[in-house]
C-alpha positions, 0 to 999 in steps of 0.5 A: 451568382445571383445578385441576390443570393450571400454567396460567401464562401467558407475557406478551409486551410488544407492540404487536401483539394478545395473540392466538396461542399466547404467551398460550395457558396451560401445560398441564403439571401444577400445580407441575411443574419446569423449562420451561413447555409451553403447547397448540402445543408452545411452551416458555418459561422459568418466570422470567419467568410471572407467573400470571393468570387470564383476567380479570386478564389482559383487565384489564391488557391494557385497562390497557396500551392506554390508557395508550399511547393516553395517552401519545401525547395528552400528549405531542401536548399537550405539543407545543402541541396545545389543542384541545378534540378532543384535551382530551375524548379525554384525560378519555375514556381517563382515566375509562375508567382510573377505571372499570378501577379500580373506579369505574365512576361515572367513566364518567358524567363 
């Protein structure tokens, strides 16, 4: 992305994949005043926008996906599911979270 372009992205909290105009960057000049505008002409207020690079956005979305899955698995565990399959899924997802935090050796577990 060019240095003289705003590049802010509108973050939308939903359960759908991050595809579509709500996740395209602002195309206005860096430091502009007022609402952001994406390539499709969509606008959004600057108050709820956080500037993220593509890698940081991808990391954030991966983290949220894993966290949602873990929440469901923990709920099943609290409800009494003590199966080895459930425990292995939880362990695998917790290892993925550790890898996202910068500890790739956790994947060897």
